[in-house]
C-alpha positions, -999 to 999 in steps of 0.1 A, spaced: 285 502 -859 263 501 -828 234 521 -816 248 531 -783 285 528 -791 294 562 -774 274 554 -742 292 549 -708 275 532 -679 284 525 -644 263 497 -629 261 496 -593 231 471 -594 230 435 -583 209 402 -590 184 408 -618 164 440 -626 193 463 -628 218 438 -644 193 429 -671 187 465 -679 224 473 -683 229 441 -703 203 452 -729 220 485 -732 256 467 -735 241 445 -761 233 476 -780 269 489 -778 271 507 -744 303 503 -724 292 491 -691 316 487 -661 298 466 -634 310 477 -598 311 445 -574 322 440 -538 355 424 -531 355 387 -524 319 375 -534 308 400 -560 271 400 -571 248 378 -550 240 357 -582 275 344 -587 267 318 -559 231 314 -569 232 277 -580 228 250 -591 228 249 -620 264 257 -629 282 256 -662 310 233 -670 335 258 -654 315 258 -621 300 293 -627 265 301 -619 243 301 -648 220 327 -631 247 353 -631 256 345 -667 221 353 -679 222 389 -674 260 400 -673 275 395 -709 292 425 -725 303 441 -693 336 448 -676 339 444 -638 357 462 -612 359 456 -575 353 486 -551 346 484 -514 321 510 -508 326 507 -472 358 527 -474 366 563 -483 389 551 -511 361 530 -526 336 559 -525 362 582 -540 369 559 -569 333 553 -575 327 591 -578 355 592 -603 339 565 -624 305 582 -623 320 616 -633 330 598 -666 295 583 -672 265 590 -693 244 566 -669 246 553 -634 223 525 -625 218 512 -590 194 491 -569 204 495 -533 179 504 -506 165 538 -510 187 564 -494 219 543 -491 236 559 -522 230 592 -509 243 582 -473 274 573 -493 278 604 -511 268 586 -543 233 597 -546 218 616 -578 223 651 -563 259 642 -552 270 630 -588 253 655 -610 271 682 -592 302 671 -610 283 657 -639 252 676 -649 243 656 -678 242 623 -659 212 600 -662 208 583 -628 185 553 -628 173 540 -595 155 508 -591 137 500 -559 111 475 -546 85 500 -535 96 536 -543 116 559 -521 85 570 -500 64 551 -473 77 518 -488 112 526 -490 123 502 -461 104 471 -475 125 445 -490 120 443 -528 123 406 -537 105 395 -568 86 366 -551 72 392 -526 62 416 -553 44 389 -570 24 384 -538 18 419 -528 13 431 -563 -16 407 -571 1 385 -597 0 354 -576 -37 360 -571 -45 355 -607 -20 327 -611 -28 291 -605 -60 269 -602 -90 284 -587 -91 256 -559 -53 256 -554 -28 279 -536 -17 311 -553 12 305 -576 42 325 -585 54 326 -622 82 303 -630 107 329 -636 115 363 -617 92 382 -641 88 413 -620 124 419 -620 126 413 -659 98 438 -665 112 463 -642 146 460 -661 128 466 -693 110 497 -679 142 510 -665 159 505 -699 130 525 -717 134 552 -690 171 555 -695 168 558 -733 140 583 -729 163 605 -705 190 602 -731 168 614 -758 159 643 -738 197 651 -729 204 650 -766 179 678 -771 186 698 -740 219 688 -724 201 681 -693 205 648 -672 179 636 -650 168 611 -623 149 579 -638 130 560 -609 114 526 -615 100 505 -587 89 468 -590 54 472 -575 45 500 -601 60 479 -628 40 448 -620 7 469 -617 15 485 -652 23 449 -667 -9 434 -652 -27 453 -683 -61 439 -688 -61 425 -652 -53 460 -639 -80 478 -660 -106 452 -650 -102 465 -616 -95 502 -623 -122 507 -651 -146 479 -645 -146 476 -607 -139 437 -611 -113 420 -587 -98 392 -611 -95 357 -596 -75 328 -604 -87 308 -634 -60 284 -640 -52 283 -677 -85 299 -687 -87 336 -699 -111 360 -682 -122 377 -716 -115 352 -744 -127 315 -750 -115 290 -758 -80 302 -746 -67 275 -723 -51 238 -721 -74 211 -731 -69 172 -727 -67 152 -758 -67 115 -767 -31 117 -755 -15 146 -741 -26 182 -738 -34 209 -764 -32 245 -760 -60 266 -779 -56 303 -783 -88 313 -802 -88 350 -805 -117 357 -830 -148 341 -844 -133 329 -877 -106 310 -858 -133 294 -838 -154 284 -869 -123 269 -883 -116 249 -851 -150 236 -851 -146 225 -888 -114 208 -881 -127 191 -851 -155 176 -872 -185 196 -857 -191 226 -879 -224 233 -863 -208 241 -830 -194 271 -848 -228 285 -855 -243 275 -822 -257 308 -807 -241 298 -774 -207 298 -788 -208 319 -821 -194 351 -805 -166 355 -782 -187 371 -756 -212 342 -759 -185 317 -755 -171 333 -724 -207 333 -710 -208 296 -717 -171 285 -713 -179 254 -692 -204 240 -717 -179 248 -745 -150 231 -727 -172 200 -723 -180 198 -761 -142 204 -770 -128 179 -746 -152 153 -762 -141 160 -796 -105 162 -788 -104 127 -776 -102 115 -812 -66 124 -817 -34 131 -798 -23 166 -789 6 169 -815 -18 156 -843 -43 183 -834 -17 210 -832 -5 202 -868 -40 198 -881 -52 230 -865 -22 251 -875 -28 243 -911 -62 259 -907 -46 290 -890 -61 281 -856 -35 291 -828 -28 258 -813 2 239 -799 16 216 -773 33 226 -740 72 225 -746 98 223 -719 125 249 -720 147 226 -743 116 222 -767 111 259 -767 147 266 -780 145 236 -804 112 252 -818 128 286 -821 158 271 -840 135 252 -863 118 285 -871 152 300 -880 150 324 -851 188 316 -842 178 317 -804 213 308 -788 244 329 -793 280 316 -783 301 342 -767 339 335 -764 357 336 -733 395 345 -730 405 309 -727 392 298 -760 359 284 -746 325 301 -751 294 306 -730 261 298 -749 233 323 -739 199 333 -751 200 360 -779 188 394 -777 155 394 -793 157 430 -809 164 429 -845 179 462 -861 187 463 -897 216 488 -893 229 486 -856 221 449 -844 231 437 -809 266 424 -804 281 399 -782 316 412 -774 324 394 -744 311 367 -719 301 375 -683 334 381 -663 344 357 -636 351 376 -605 389 365 -606 390 386 -638 374 417 -624 397 446 -629 412 462 -598 405 499 -601 442 509 -606 442 491 -641 431 508 -672 392 513 -674 371 519 -703 366 555 -691 378 575 -661 378 610 -672 350 634 -664 322 633 -690 320 671 -690 354 671 -710 336 656 -739 310 683 -743 
């Protein structure tokens, strides 16, 4: 049994934000048909290295499991006609073309809901469909224009992007929430609706405390390296060997930190006894901590502090992060079988559901296995027939 086992989705999206959203829905049981252009398919099929042992781009694999794939040429009347037939049998359509293109093709929300009034139509853009409609919506560009790079990196260095296309991922999550909310509304009223998500607004919302610092406090946040604007110590510190991450979120944790470092008086010093005081005197505090941390290596400190319930750790690489999750019993990797008996190993969906957990039914399909439209599809009849 799955949460979304009766949900039917046509996915016209490419690259990351849209495919990530439809994969999350597919993991929860939805039937997803991914529409790709003939010949080359989704852009990320060629985004490598790295590739797996079969020569497939790992980027594409990361967001396209549990999907079927069809190739349709939307430059032709035949392709558009068949796309309309697919959408007529769908609960949800997801697209991330430039604003206006789907309407030009006769595949916009107004066009498709005329035949399928209960349709949920999710459109993901870079900057919305208004004055920013023609701006290219690439993650790196949004990180720059949306302020994320201005608060990432060392104060004396250049602005830095985050090491993953975070804006696309966040936008995909917002799109998923929007689709599920629209489906809940349809369950009550029978009405479909248009769901619109843009990358810039998604980033501004996801900046959370950095956004409210500006909107509520009139403060323009700046780059602080690994330090936190509102909490201290909350940063990376050098040790006798290696580097230690401290994420001290309250005064009890700070006193426990000072006790384990061998300087309990530091925990009651009026300059550092409260979080606000520590933030005001962060540089003095850092100097004290660096001197104390010289006595041990980072791994030893992390173990000692964790025993005292002080949030501390070392900086893992990605391999180390997966090893840690496995050691903690989180089972972070799932092996998904391919048709030839091999499997692709991917990060597990993090959502735990006691009755309807995520499932992993099929590996991301190679383009050579994409179904021509003439073959049997998971759905092709108008959705209205099911009402």
